[in-house]
C-alpha positions in Angstrom: 127.3 100.5 -59.2 124.7 98.8 -61.4 121.5 97.1 -60.1 119.7 94.3 -61.5 116.6 92.5 -60.6 115.3 89.2 -61.6 111.9 87.5 -60.7 112.3 84.4 -58.6 109.6 81.7 -59.2 109.4 78.4 -57.4 109.8 75.2 -58.2 106.9 73.7 -57.4 106.2 69.5 -56.6 102.9 69.0 -56.3 101.4 70.5 -53.7 105.0 70.8 -51.5 107.7 74.4 -52.6 111.4 73.2 -51.4 114.1 75.3 -50.7 116.2 75.2 -53.5 118.9 77.4 -55.1 119.0 79.2 -57.9 121.5 79.8 -60.7 122.1 81.9 -63.9 124.2 84.5 -65.6 124.3 88.2 -65.6 125.7 89.7 -68.3 127.4 93.2 -67.9 127.4 95.6 -70.8 130.2 97.8 -71.3 132.4 96.6 -68.5 136.0 94.5 -68.8 134.0 91.0 -67.2 130.7 90.1 -65.9 133.0 89.5 -62.2 131.3 92.0 -58.8 127.6 92.0 -59.2 125.5 91.4 -56.3 122.3 88.9 -57.2 120.4 88.7 -54.3 116.7 87.7 -53.0 114.3 90.5 -51.3 111.8 90.1 -49.1 112.5 87.2 -47.7 110.9 86.2 -44.1 112.8 85.5 -41.0 115.6 86.7 -38.7 119.0 86.4 -39.7 121.7 87.3 -37.7 125.4 88.4 -39.5 128.3 85.4 -39.2 130.3 85.1 -36.1 133.2 85.3 -38.1 134.2 88.4 -39.5 134.7 89.0 -43.3 137.5 90.9 -44.5 138.2 94.1 -46.7 142.1 94.1 -47.0 144.4 97.2 -48.9 146.7 96.3 -50.7 148.8 97.3 -53.7 146.8 100.1 -53.2 143.2 98.9 -54.2 140.6 97.0 -52.3 140.2 93.1 -51.9 138.1 92.0 -52.7 136.7 95.4 -54.5 132.7 94.4 -53.5 131.9 92.3 -50.4 128.2 91.6 -49.9 127.1 91.3 -46.4 124.2 91.0 -44.3 123.0 93.9 -42.1 124.8 93.3 -39.1 127.7 92.3 -40.1 131.6 93.9 -39.2 133.8 93.6 -41.5 137.7 93.8 -40.7 139.8 96.8 -42.6 143.2 95.5 -43.1 146.1 97.3 -44.2 148.9 95.3 -45.5 150.6 98.5 -47.7 153.8 100.0 -46.8 152.0 103.3 -46.3 149.1 104.4 -44.8 145.5 104.2 -45.3 142.1 105.1 -44.7 138.8 103.8 -45.0 135.7 106.2 -45.6 132.4 106.5 -46.9 130.3 109.2 -48.0 127.1 106.5 -48.1 124.1 107.4 -45.4 123.7 103.4 -45.7 127.3 103.4 -44.2 126.6 106.1 -41.5 129.0 108.7 -43.1 131.8 106.8 -40.9 135.8 107.5 -40.8 138.0 105.2 -39.6 140.7 107.6 -39.6 144.3 106.6 -40.9 146.5 103.5 -40.2 150.0 101.8 -41.2 150.7 98.6 -42.4 150.0 95.5 -40.4 146.6 97.2 -37.9 143.1 96.7 -38.5 140.3 98.5 -38.1 136.1 97.5 -38.1 132.6 98.9 -39.1 129.2 97.0 -38.7 126.9 98.1 -41.2 123.8 98.1 -39.3 121.8 99.6 -43.1 120.9 98.0 -45.5 122.1 100.0 -48.7 125.6 100.2 -51.0 127.9 101.8 -49.2 131.0 103.5 -50.9 134.3 103.1 -49.8 137.3 105.1 -50.1 140.5 106.3 -48.9 141.2 109.8 -48.6 145.1 109.3 -48.5 144.3 107.6 -52.5 141.3 108.9 -53.8 142.6 106.2 -56.4 141.0 103.7 -54.2 137.3 102.4 -54.5 134.9 99.7 -53.1 131.8 98.4 -52.3 129.9 96.5 -49.3 126.6 95.9 -50.0 124.4 95.7 -47.1 121.6 93.4 -47.3 118.6 92.3 -45.2 119.5 88.0 -45.5 121.4 85.8 -45.8 120.1 85.0 -50.0 122.6 86.5 -52.0 125.2 85.6 -54.4 128.5 87.8 -56.5 129.1 86.9 -59.9 131.9 85.4 -61.0 133.8 86.9 -64.3 131.9 85.2 -66.4 128.6 86.6 -65.1 127.7 83.1 -62.7 126.2 82.8 -59.2 124.5 80.7 -57.3 122.2 81.4 -54.2 121.5 78.1 -52.0 118.8 77.4 -50.1 116.6 78.9 -50.6 113.2 78.9 -49.2 110.0 78.0 -51.3 108.1 81.0 -52.5 108.0 83.7 -55.1 110.9 86.7 -55.0 112.0 89.3 -56.5 
């Protein structure tokens, strides 16, 4: 997992700085393309509740989909098994409290709440080639890049951020 730090400066019109969008492109060298990098704004003041609807990670055709999922700390993620074989979801990551959801068959769902900020590597102990990432962030000002590296973060409060 690569970490990219950007310095974001506010656009100021006269004395007033308004919320705005941050857009850009990331280039990942040595990768097949520029998708799945997570770009985020650090140290935004405020309380940020998790979404009411839980995002999902599916296990389909022996891969986790999506491969990278950024979430706000406190978000519960649903893990689905859509394959006709048993799958498991566990993490060795401290940010994920080293959870292990056990194994379950096709059509069943299990959930986990990400209550610490950080990178959480997801693995399946039944199929060691399966790997994905949940990135738990303290605020909702983040985006995941597309194949060309493009990203957009909307409604960022005025200020100076990294």
